[in-house]
N, C-alpha and C positions, 0 to 999 in steps of 0.2 A: 105290314113291314116295319121293322125297327127304324126309328128316326136316326139320321146320321149325326155324328158328333162333329161340331164345327170347331176347328183348331186354327189358330193363326199360323202363318208360315214360319214365323220366328220360333214359336213353341214347337212346331213339328221338327224344325231343324235341331233345336236343342235336344229333343227326345232322341232323335236319330244319333246325334253325336254322343249322348250319354250311353246309349246302348252299345255303340261301337267301341268307345273308349273302355268300357267295362270288359270288353273281350280282347283287349290288347292292341287296339288300333291307336296310333299316336293322335293326340288331339287335332293337330293341323290336318292330318289326313282324314280324320273323321269329319271335320268341317267340310272338306271338299266333297266327300261322298254324300253327306247330308244335304248340302246345298244343291247338288245336281239332282238328287232324287226328289226333293221337295219342289224343285223347279218344274219337274214333270207333273206333279200334282197340281201346282198352280195353273198349269196350262190345260188341265182337264184330262191329262193322259194318266188316268188313275191306276191303270194296270202296271205302270212302269215307275211309280214313285215309292212311297213307303210300303206299298204292297210287296215290293221286291226286297225291302230291308229285312223282312222277317226271314226270308230264305238266306240272305247274305249273313245275317247275324248268327244263325245256326252253323253255317259253313265256316265262318271265321272262328267261332267258339270251339269248333271241333278241329280246327286247323286244316280244313279242306281248302280254305282260302288263306293265303299268307297275310297276316295282319301288318307285317313290316317288310314289304318287298323291296328288293334292291333293283329298281326299275332302270334298265339300261337304254339310253337314247343315243343312237349312233347315226352320224351323217355320212352317207356313202357317196354323195355328190352334193354340190351346193344346195340343191332343191329336194334331195331325197333323204328320207328319215326312216330308220329301221329301229323298232322298239321291241324289247323283250320285257314283258310285264311281270316276270317272276311270280306268276300266280297271284298277283295282287288284286284287290277289289277293282272291278271293272270301271266304276266312275273315277277312281283315282288314276288308273292307268290312262284312261281316255283324256282326262284333263291335262295330265303331264304331257301327253302326246300333242294335244292342241296347243299347249304352251310353246312347244318346239315348232309346230307348224306356223303359228302366228309370228314367232320370232324370225323364222326363215322367210316367210312371205314379205316381211318388212325389208329384208335384205335383198332378195332376188325376184320378188313379185309372184312367185308360185312355190307351193310345197306339196309334196305327196308323202304320206306316211303309212307304213304297214306295221302291224302290231301282232305279236305272237304271245302265247302263254299268258293270256289275260282271262277275264271272266265277263259275264253278262254286265252291261253297263247302263241299263235302263233305257231311256228315250234318246235315240241317236241325235236328234236335232238340237237338243239342249247344248251340246258341246260346240256345234258349228255355228250357232247363232252368234257367238263371239266374233266369228270371222265377218259376218255381215256388218257388225258394228264398226269394223275397220275397213269397210269399203271392198269387201271380197265376196265372191260367189264361192260356196263350199259344198262339198259332198261328204257323206259318211256312210259306212256300212259295217256290219258285223255278221259273223256266222253264229249258229246256234245248234243245239242238239237236233239230230235228224228226226223230224216229225212230218215232213212233207214228201209225198210220193211224186216223183217225176211223172209226166204224162206217159201213160202206157204201162207204168210199173205198179206192182202190187206189194211194194215194200217202201219203207222210208229211206230217203237218201239225202235230202236237203233239209237245212233248218228253215225257219220262217224268214231268214236272212233279210233284214230290213234295208231299205234305201232311204236316206234323208238328203234333202237339198235345201239350201237357204240362199236367198237373194235379197239384198236391201231394196226397198221400194219407195224411196223418197219420203214424202210426208205420211205414207201409209205404213202399217205394220209390215215387217218383212214377209216375203213369200217363203213359206215353210212347208215343205213336203216331207212327211215321215210316214212310211208305209211298210208293212210286211209284204213279202212276195208270195205269201199264202193268202187265201181269201180272208182268213181270220187269224190274228196273232194267237200263239199258244197261251199267253197270259190272259187274253180275253176269254179263251175257252175255260181256263181255270177259274176265272171270275164267274162265269156262268155256272160252273159246277158248284162253286162255293155258295152261290145264291139259289141253287136248286132250279135253275132256268134252262130251257133248251137253247142250243146254239142255232143260228140261222141255217136254213137249208142250203146245201151246196158248199158248206165249209169243210166237210170231212166225210170219211167213211169209217166203218168199224174195221176190226182186224181182218175180216174176210173180204173187204173191199166193197161192202154194201153201203150206200148213202145213209147217213144218220144225223139226227139232230140231238142225240143224247151226248152230253158233254163228257161223261165218263167213258162211253164207248169211243168217242173221238180221241181221247187221250190214249186209250189202249190201241187205237187204230191208226189212221193216217189223216193228216190235213191235206188239203188240195191247193195247188198253186192258183193264183188269180189268173183269169184269162187263158186258161188252158196252156197251150204250148208256149205262148208269149211269157207268161209268168214263170213257167218252168225254165225257160231259157235264161231269163233274168236272174232267177235264183242261182242257176248254175254259174253264170258269169260272176256274181257277187261271191260265190263260194271260191272261185278262183282267186279273186282279189284278197279274200280274208282267210283262205286256208291253204293255198298253193304258193302264191307269190311271196308270202311272208315266212316261208319255211315252217309253217305251223300245221294245224290239224284241219282237215276238211270236216264239214258238218257230220258226216257219217262216223267220224271218230271223236267228236266233241262229247263230253260227258255232262250230265245234268247235276248241277250243284245241290239240287234238292234231294236227290235220291242216291247219287254216286258217292261211294266211300273208298274206292280203290285207287284213284289217282286224281290229279288236278283236272279241271274241266277242259282247259286248253282252247278257249274261244279266241278267235282272231278278229282284228279290227282293221279298217281302212279309212283314211282321211285324205281329202284333197281340198286345197284352197288356192285361189289366185286373185290378184288385184284387178278390179274393173278398170282402173286407170291405165292398164297396159293396152287397152283397146279404145277407150274414149274417155272424155272428161267425166268424172263422177257426177257432176252437176247435170250434165246432159243426160247421162244414164238415168238419174233420178227423175228428170222430167219425162223421159220416154216411158219409164215404168208407171209413173202417175197417170200419164195419158192412156196407157194400155188398161190399167185398172179401172179408170173412169169409164172407158168404153165397155168393159166387161160389166160393170155395175149398171150400165144403161140398157143392157140387153132385155128384151121382153122375156117374161118368165112364164112357166107353166103354172097351172092352178095349184095353190097352196104354197108357192114359193114367193117370198117377198122380194128377194134380191139375189142375183147370182153372186156367189162369193168365191174368192180365190183361196188356195191353200195357205193357211196361216192366219187368215182373218178371224175365224172362229176362236182359235186358241188364244189369240191376242185379247179378244174381248173377255174370254173366260179368265185369263190371267189378271186382267185389270180388276174384274169383279172380285175374284178370290183374294187378291192382295188387300182389298179393302174390307171384305166381309168375312174372310177366313175360308179354310178348305174343309168341305164336308167329307169326313171319313166314315165308312161303314162301321158300325159298332163292333163287328167281329175283328176288324183290323185294329181298332183302338184297344180292344181287349188283348189281342196278341202282343201289341207294343207294350202295354202295361205289364204283361207277364214277362217280357224281356227286360223290364227295368225302366221303362220310360214314363211311369205314372206321374212323377213329380213335375217333369217338364211339360207334360200334356195338361196338367191341372185337373186330372180326373181321379 
């Protein structure tokens, strides 16, 4: 296997900015997109960082994504925000939305935002971690192209529709849950395909509904919801928040920016944040979180497990290590970034 190319986070951000600016994205907006994508890579979410930039760059260059969107942020109630992304880059629309959410939270203690006419935004938790830094609990979701068959169906209807949640945890790294509602995220399936590896059993079926571990057959077929009817129901609920409530498109009507050339993708987003101080003193909340985590860490473990970890603990450790040592990118990703114009910034 080819050795990865280790790149500093700052160099990765510069490369992404260069690639986007060359395709008409204003420098300030390119910085936002680059920072949020590289934040995913720093956390070890390698399928949702610069891996996505390749797709985004082609779509912007061909004007399937608007490089200069007129994003509209509308407050319909003191706590309610409605956003039209004007087919802008997903990370840009998501950050602008979170800017409005955090401003509103400081004013009234809670904020809920729906977003329409946006695009894929990478890793959901990256945006709401900002809320945890301000003493909030936050949730985020988005819909995606229909790749998931509801329980009992032999056809795609839901996206992998992720759910992310972030909670500050006192002296510990924040609790960060960021999960697809399918057993495997589509971009992970694409990563297995690019690497010539099989996907785990139970993730997908082929086009005829037969279980498969072949990544190409899975992409042509259907992904499966996690936990059967439970995951299917959760995916449906998130599709309501991100495709119905926002006057946008449900997953069944969202388009793939990698292959679609007939109209904008139309992804929808959803964000919620509220102040912990509305319920109890933040210092007391921090102590209670620290106590709960300490008790979790003290649990006896099964063979081969050193310590029980909470969601977010692993990504925080990876982020600290990669911030110091650099981000290991597969050679094929670096080669594609170089082809897009990022060679000088990457130093290769």
